[in-house]
MARFI-734700 format. One line per field, with one value per residue: residue in one letter; x, z, y of N, C-alpha, C, O in turn. Coordinates in nm, 3 decimals. Example, Ala and Ser with C-alpha at 12.3 -4.5 7.8 and 13.67 -1.06 7.14 Angstrom:
2
residuo <- c(A S) $
n.x <- c(1.319 1.285) $
n.z <- c(0.780 0.708) $
n.y <- c(-0.569 -0.225) $
ca.x <- c(1.230 1.367) $
ca.z <- c(0.780 0.714) $
ca.y <- c(-0.450 -0.106) $
c.x <- c(1.320 1.290) $
c.z <- c(0.780 0.787) $
c.y <- c(-0.330 0.003) $
o.x <- c(1.424 1.341) $
o.z <- c(0.846 0.804) $
o.y <- c(-0.332 0.114) $
% end
This chain:
110
residuo <- c(M V R A M K L K I K K N D Q V M V I A G D D K G K I G R V L D V D P K K M R I L V E G V N I H T K H Q R P T Q Q N Q K G G R I E M E F P I H Y S N V M L I D S E K N R T R I S I K R E E K G G R V K V T R I A K T N G K E I) $
n.x <- c(11.270 11.577 11.899 12.184 12.512 12.834 13.085 13.421 13.559 13.621 13.529 13.736 13.936 14.181 14.099 14.084 13.924 13.792 13.625 13.404 13.331 13.522 13.747 14.054 14.102 14.203 14.089 13.964 13.753 13.446 13.195 13.004 12.752 12.614 12.369 12.271 12.497 12.680 12.933 13.074 13.308 13.578 13.609 13.526 13.290 13.144 12.874 12.653 12.438 12.130 12.041 11.788 11.719 11.767 11.725 11.982 12.144 12.137 12.162 12.136 12.159 12.399 12.552 12.844 12.883 12.982 12.861 12.738 12.906 12.898 12.996 13.141 13.288 13.523 13.856 14.065 14.356 14.692 14.985 15.185 15.069 14.932 14.654 14.454 14.329 14.158 14.238 14.126 14.250 14.243 14.318 14.360 14.371 14.409 14.147 13.997 13.905 14.096 14.060 14.219 14.288 14.442 14.656 14.645 14.843 15.097 15.103 15.095 14.958 14.653) $
n.z <- c(13.959 13.885 13.974 14.073 13.952 14.100 13.985 13.861 13.759 13.833 13.900 13.757 13.670 13.430 13.114 12.827 12.515 12.377 12.183 11.916 11.750 11.851 11.907 12.064 12.169 12.452 12.767 13.050 13.311 13.361 13.474 13.630 13.581 13.750 13.744 13.480 13.364 13.231 13.118 13.131 12.934 12.899 12.605 12.434 12.228 12.114 12.037 11.846 11.991 11.964 12.085 12.239 12.256 12.577 12.904 13.019 12.801 12.553 12.273 12.187 11.964 11.820 12.015 12.102 12.276 12.521 12.523 12.717 12.720 12.693 12.972 12.912 12.690 12.749 12.892 13.178 13.226 13.302 13.501 13.311 13.075 12.946 12.855 13.098 13.303 13.620 13.953 14.286 14.601 14.936 15.252 15.599 15.849 16.170 16.243 16.038 15.695 15.416 15.084 14.780 14.437 14.193 13.911 13.653 13.461 13.541 13.816 13.990 14.213 14.150) $
n.y <- c(-3.858 -3.708 -3.800 -3.626 -3.678 -3.725 -3.533 -3.551 -3.342 -3.008 -2.661 -2.407 -2.583 -2.697 -2.808 -3.031 -3.046 -3.335 -3.429 -3.338 -3.019 -2.839 -2.987 -3.064 -2.813 -2.617 -2.514 -2.322 -2.434 -2.287 -2.324 -2.584 -2.820 -3.059 -3.201 -3.199 -3.291 -3.124 -2.896 -2.575 -2.427 -2.206 -2.019 -2.223 -2.395 -2.175 -1.971 -1.758 -1.536 -1.378 -1.069 -0.880 -0.526 -0.382 -0.228 -0.230 -0.301 -0.105 -0.106 -0.375 -0.652 -0.886 -1.129 -1.302 -1.599 -1.850 -2.183 -2.460 -2.783 -3.143 -3.345 -3.578 -3.515 -3.387 -3.385 -3.385 -3.179 -3.248 -3.152 -3.145 -3.070 -3.275 -3.479 -3.647 -3.916 -3.945 -4.032 -4.102 -4.019 -4.099 -3.972 -4.009 -3.778 -3.684 -3.766 -3.663 -3.695 -3.648 -3.569 -3.615 -3.540 -3.733 -3.741 -3.980 -4.012 -3.904 -3.933 -3.721 -3.469 -3.297) $
ca.x <- c(11.366 11.711 11.999 12.307 12.631 12.949 13.180 13.559 13.610 13.571 13.542 13.872 14.028 14.219 14.051 14.099 13.808 13.836 13.527 13.320 13.389 13.633 13.841 14.192 14.112 14.223 14.026 13.938 13.613 13.379 13.078 12.974 12.613 12.614 12.240 12.264 12.629 12.733 13.043 13.097 13.453 13.615 13.657 13.485 13.148 13.096 12.761 12.604 12.305 12.069 11.994 11.698 11.759 11.713 11.771 12.126 12.207 12.048 12.171 12.099 12.249 12.444 12.655 12.905 12.899 13.007 12.752 12.792 12.926 12.880 13.107 13.218 13.365 13.643 13.946 14.146 14.495 14.783 15.085 15.270 14.981 14.879 14.522 14.468 14.217 14.178 14.211 14.098 14.329 14.187 14.409 14.298 14.459 14.341 14.004 13.935 13.946 14.135 14.047 14.299 14.277 14.574 14.659 14.688 14.959 15.225 15.090 15.102 14.832 14.595) $
ca.z <- c(13.993 13.836 14.078 14.019 13.969 14.148 13.876 13.905 13.708 13.916 13.849 13.743 13.620 13.290 13.043 12.682 12.448 12.305 12.080 11.868 11.662 11.917 11.950 12.078 12.239 12.596 12.833 13.194 13.342 13.423 13.551 13.622 13.613 13.767 13.712 13.335 13.326 13.133 13.166 13.054 12.920 12.844 12.467 12.365 12.191 12.105 11.948 11.839 12.049 11.927 12.209 12.222 12.335 12.713 12.979 13.036 12.669 12.470 12.131 12.154 11.861 11.828 12.118 12.100 12.412 12.534 12.565 12.783 12.646 12.780 13.058 12.850 12.577 12.796 12.983 13.259 13.186 13.416 13.512 13.192 12.963 12.883 12.908 13.193 13.385 13.758 14.062 14.412 14.712 15.064 15.366 15.725 15.936 16.288 16.242 15.918 15.571 15.314 14.952 14.678 14.302 14.140 13.767 13.621 13.372 13.609 13.958 14.070 14.261 14.064) $
ca.y <- c(-3.755 -3.736 -3.781 -3.568 -3.759 -3.649 -3.522 -3.536 -3.215 -2.898 -2.526 -2.355 -2.685 -2.688 -2.927 -3.037 -3.102 -3.455 -3.464 -3.229 -2.918 -2.772 -3.092 -3.021 -2.684 -2.623 -2.401 -2.329 -2.463 -2.173 -2.367 -2.727 -2.855 -3.205 -3.263 -3.217 -3.341 -3.030 -2.813 -2.453 -2.411 -2.076 -2.019 -2.345 -2.405 -2.037 -1.949 -1.621 -1.521 -1.250 -1.005 -0.767 -0.409 -0.377 -0.111 -0.240 -0.307 -0.022 -0.140 -0.512 -0.703 -1.024 -1.149 -1.435 -1.650 -1.993 -2.268 -2.579 -2.907 -3.259 -3.385 -3.686 -3.462 -3.319 -3.457 -3.297 -3.160 -3.260 -3.045 -3.148 -3.037 -3.396 -3.513 -3.756 -3.960 -3.903 -4.126 -4.034 -4.070 -4.054 -3.981 -3.972 -3.700 -3.629 -3.797 -3.608 -3.759 -3.552 -3.629 -3.547 -3.596 -3.770 -3.765 -4.116 -4.011 -3.882 -3.961 -3.597 -3.414 -3.193) $
c.x <- c(11.506 11.811 12.127 12.426 12.744 13.054 13.320 13.623 13.541 13.588 13.690 13.976 14.061 14.176 14.081 13.975 13.856 13.739 13.448 13.397 13.514 13.738 13.984 14.210 14.126 14.161 14.004 13.789 13.554 13.263 13.056 12.829 12.603 12.482 12.228 12.393 12.690 12.835 13.057 13.247 13.480 13.670 13.617 13.334 13.083 12.987 12.723 12.461 12.252 12.001 11.903 11.751 11.689 11.762 11.923 12.200 12.115 12.047 12.116 12.202 12.288 12.561 12.710 12.929 12.920 12.879 12.811 12.808 12.915 13.010 13.198 13.307 13.490 13.725 14.031 14.290 14.583 14.887 15.177 15.192 14.937 14.741 14.533 14.333 14.254 14.152 14.194 14.181 14.273 14.290 14.336 14.401 14.377 14.192 13.930 13.990 13.974 14.135 14.130 14.280 14.418 14.561 14.712 14.817 15.090 15.220 15.097 14.964 14.783 14.546) $
c.z <- c(13.949 13.945 14.016 14.052 14.019 14.038 13.930 13.854 13.785 13.844 13.856 13.705 13.474 13.223 12.894 12.624 12.362 12.196 12.040 11.781 11.719 11.968 11.952 12.151 12.389 12.657 12.981 13.216 13.416 13.512 13.528 13.664 13.627 13.733 13.562 13.278 13.215 13.198 13.073 13.053 12.848 12.701 12.385 12.342 12.188 11.999 11.950 11.890 12.012 12.050 12.173 12.299 12.472 12.779 12.993 12.902 12.570 12.324 12.099 12.056 11.884 11.926 12.104 12.243 12.410 12.577 12.626 12.688 12.745 12.850 12.991 12.736 12.620 12.885 13.054 13.207 13.311 13.411 13.390 13.063 12.882 12.939 12.992 13.253 13.530 13.853 14.189 14.522 14.841 15.174 15.491 15.813 16.050 16.288 16.122 15.795 15.468 15.179 14.854 14.545 14.247 13.990 13.741 13.538 13.444 13.760 14.049 14.107 14.166 14.150) $
c.y <- c(-3.798 -3.704 -3.731 -3.659 -3.671 -3.650 -3.498 -3.408 -3.103 -2.765 -2.482 -2.461 -2.655 -2.818 -2.915 -3.103 -3.218 -3.498 -3.340 -3.130 -2.852 -2.870 -3.039 -2.889 -2.707 -2.498 -2.427 -2.350 -2.344 -2.215 -2.516 -2.748 -3.006 -3.272 -3.293 -3.276 -3.256 -2.939 -2.693 -2.426 -2.280 -2.091 -2.140 -2.342 -2.266 -2.028 -1.802 -1.618 -1.383 -1.191 -0.887 -0.647 -0.409 -0.248 -0.111 -0.234 -0.234 -0.065 -0.278 -0.568 -0.848 -1.034 -1.290 -1.478 -1.800 -2.064 -2.395 -2.698 -3.023 -3.296 -3.489 -3.637 -3.387 -3.411 -3.355 -3.292 -3.170 -3.147 -3.038 -3.123 -3.158 -3.423 -3.639 -3.794 -3.928 -4.020 -4.044 -4.101 -4.010 -4.077 -3.937 -3.902 -3.642 -3.652 -3.741 -3.679 -3.650 -3.624 -3.547 -3.618 -3.615 -3.796 -3.906 -4.118 -3.996 -3.903 -3.839 -3.549 -3.303 -3.079) $
o.x <- c(11.547 11.809 12.175 12.438 12.751 13.107 13.337 13.730 13.419 13.654 13.760 14.095 13.980 14.211 14.099 13.927 13.949 13.767 13.428 13.511 13.603 13.810 14.030 14.321 14.070 14.177 14.024 13.707 13.604 13.236 13.084 12.787 12.585 12.481 12.180 12.400 12.743 12.827 13.053 13.307 13.415 13.765 13.669 13.259 12.980 13.006 12.756 12.374 12.323 11.915 11.937 11.822 11.568 11.832 11.987 12.304 12.026 11.943 12.054 12.320 12.221 12.655 12.635 12.988 12.884 12.800 12.922 12.735 12.923 13.119 13.320 13.393 13.558 13.671 14.066 14.339 14.553 14.878 15.241 15.241 14.908 14.714 14.613 14.238 14.367 14.056 14.243 14.181 14.258 14.343 14.259 14.505 14.286 14.117 13.812 14.106 13.887 14.201 14.114 14.258 14.502 14.468 14.812 14.892 15.185 15.323 15.104 14.865 14.863 14.493) $
o.z <- c(13.974 14.003 13.917 14.164 13.984 14.002 14.032 13.901 13.800 13.740 13.951 13.707 13.402 13.269 12.841 12.676 12.283 12.123 12.120 11.744 11.644 12.063 11.856 12.190 12.445 12.604 13.030 13.146 13.521 13.614 13.420 13.769 13.527 13.697 13.523 13.159 13.117 13.317 12.950 13.158 12.749 12.679 12.275 12.426 12.252 11.886 12.044 11.839 12.027 12.111 12.088 12.398 12.482 12.716 12.981 12.891 12.511 12.258 11.994 12.066 11.957 11.919 12.095 12.322 12.316 12.655 12.591 12.590 12.867 12.796 13.011 12.690 12.536 12.947 12.999 13.151 13.413 13.327 13.367 12.954 12.763 13.056 12.962 13.253 13.559 13.835 14.199 14.534 14.854 15.189 15.489 15.847 16.028 16.330 16.104 15.792 15.436 15.162 14.845 14.539 14.255 13.946 13.799 13.545 13.414 13.827 14.171 14.042 14.111 14.098) $
o.y <- c(-3.911 -3.595 -3.786 -3.709 -3.553 -3.756 -3.432 -3.368 -3.103 -2.757 -2.517 -2.431 -2.596 -2.927 -2.805 -3.204 -3.202 -3.593 -3.249 -3.154 -2.813 -2.839 -2.977 -2.856 -2.801 -2.388 -2.538 -2.289 -2.304 -2.151 -2.568 -2.700 -3.075 -3.390 -3.400 -3.307 -3.308 -2.907 -2.708 -2.404 -2.247 -2.166 -2.159 -2.292 -2.243 -2.072 -1.730 -1.689 -1.284 -1.255 -0.805 -0.665 -0.432 -0.169 -0.007 -0.170 -0.296 -0.060 -0.297 -0.534 -0.922 -0.956 -1.387 -1.405 -1.869 -2.012 -2.433 -2.711 -3.004 -3.280 -3.487 -3.712 -3.328 -3.504 -3.251 -3.390 -3.108 -3.057 -2.935 -3.151 -3.146 -3.393 -3.728 -3.716 -3.888 -4.096 -3.932 -4.223 -3.889 -4.187 -3.841 -3.959 -3.561 -3.564 -3.770 -3.719 -3.570 -3.726 -3.425 -3.739 -3.526 -3.863 -3.946 -4.215 -4.068 -3.891 -3.853 -3.583 -3.226 -2.980) $
% end
């Protein structure tokens, strides 16, 4: 059984692609699959999918859609639009532990 890893990149984060055909593109994370370690990024890794005619789509045809890319090929963007690594800061308030993500480049919260 494959155990899912806890990823530091979450849905709706701004990321930059650092490897592959779309290197340098910036997009918003639409979906995260921790078991396969894949991330779906808006406007990145677009392929043409051939669709058969269905009840909803009478014409069918070719549809351009995003496909997931590997987690290691993206880096998070900080508030100054620079790519950054992430550190985790834990604070205890009233018996509860609050976890915040901190950008390594400028030390600000993400």
